[in-house]
C-alpha positions as CSV (number, residue, x, y, z in Angstrom):
1,M,-6.9,-9.8,13.9
2,S,-6.6,-9.9,10.1
3,F,-6.2,-7.5,7.3
4,E,-8.1,-7.0,4.2
5,T,-7.1,-7.2,0.7
6,I,-8.8,-4.6,-1.7
7,R,-9.4,-4.9,-5.3
8,T,-8.1,-1.8,-7.6
9,N,-11.7,-0.3,-7.9
10,D,-11.8,0.1,-4.1
11,I,-8.6,2.1,-4.0
12,I,-9.8,4.8,-5.8
13,R,-12.1,5.8,-2.8
14,Y,-9.3,5.9,-0.5
15,I,-7.0,8.3,-2.5
16,G,-6.9,11.8,-0.7
17,M,-8.8,10.6,2.4
18,R,-8.0,11.9,5.8
19,D,-6.4,9.4,8.0
20,V,-5.4,7.1,5.0
21,V,-1.9,6.5,4.1
22,I,-1.2,4.7,0.6
23,I,2.2,3.2,0.9
24,D,4.4,2.3,-2.1
25,L,6.7,-0.7,-1.0
26,R,8.8,-0.5,-4.3
27,D,12.2,1.1,-4.4
28,K,12.5,4.7,-5.1
29,N,13.4,4.2,-8.9
30,E,10.1,2.2,-9.5
31,Y,8.2,4.7,-7.4
32,D,9.5,7.7,-9.2
33,A,8.6,6.1,-12.6
34,G,4.9,6.2,-11.5
35,H,2.7,5.5,-8.6
36,I,-0.8,5.7,-7.3
37,P,-1.7,9.3,-6.6
38,T,-1.0,10.5,-3.1
39,A,1.0,7.4,-2.3
40,I,4.2,7.7,-0.2
41,N,7.3,5.5,-0.7
42,I,8.8,3.3,1.9
43,P,10.7,0.5,0.2
44,Y,9.8,-2.8,1.8
45,E,13.4,-3.2,2.8
46,E,13.1,0.1,5.1
47,L,9.6,-0.7,6.4
48,E,10.6,-2.0,9.7
49,S,12.8,1.0,10.5
50,E,10.2,3.5,9.3
51,K,7.2,1.9,10.8
52,K,7.8,4.3,13.9
53,N,6.7,7.3,11.9
54,L,3.4,5.7,11.0
55,Q,0.2,6.3,13.0
56,R,-1.6,3.3,14.4
57,N,-4.9,5.0,14.2
58,N,-4.5,5.6,10.2
59,L,-5.7,3.1,7.7
60,L,-2.4,2.0,6.1
61,I,-2.8,0.7,2.3
62,F,0.1,-1.2,1.1
63,Y,0.9,-1.9,-2.6
64,C,3.9,-3.3,-4.3
65,D,4.4,-4.4,-8.0
66,R,2.4,-7.7,-8.1
67,G,1.0,-7.8,-4.7
68,N,3.2,-10.4,-3.0
69,I,5.5,-8.2,-1.0
70,S,2.7,-5.9,0.2
71,L,0.8,-9.3,1.5
72,L,4.0,-9.8,3.6
73,A,4.2,-6.3,5.0
74,A,0.5,-6.4,5.6
75,R,0.8,-9.4,7.9
76,D,3.8,-8.2,9.6
77,L,2.4,-4.6,10.5
78,M,-1.1,-6.1,11.4
79,K,0.7,-8.2,14.2
80,D,2.1,-4.9,15.5
81,G,-1.5,-3.2,15.8
82,Y,-1.7,-1.3,12.6
83,N,-5.0,-1.0,10.5
84,I,-3.9,-2.4,7.1
85,K,-5.3,-3.1,3.9
86,S,-3.2,-4.6,0.7
87,L,-4.0,-4.0,-2.8
88,Y,-4.7,-7.2,-4.7
89,G,-2.5,-7.5,-7.7
90,G,-0.4,-4.6,-6.9
91,L,0.3,-1.9,-9.2
92,R,0.0,-4.0,-12.2
93,A,-3.4,-4.5,-11.6
94,Y,-4.1,-0.8,-10.9
95,R,-2.6,0.0,-14.0
96,G,-4.4,-2.7,-16.0
97,R,-7.7,-1.3,-14.6
98,L,-6.8,2.3,-15.9
99,E,-5.9,0.8,-19.3
100,H,-9.4,-1.0,-19.6
101,S,-11.5,2.1,-18.2
């Protein structure tokens, strides 16, 4: 089983969809300073203890600042049977896309 890495153009279609949870893995201060619309904040350090609150039948889309932490998180939760996607390039890539559109 593997997870998919998606590009910033792809995440737009998931915003606000039922059964999709976009998860910002950065710390609360970074999240509060700006995040992808509808994203919830679960800092990476808290993910292990919070995963019990996540539904396995939902699509979980992880992102962080640059994409490295979200890849680790996606790999770990995918092993536990969660349906995961990871945003390639993280929030920096998402913000870069917005600036160039």
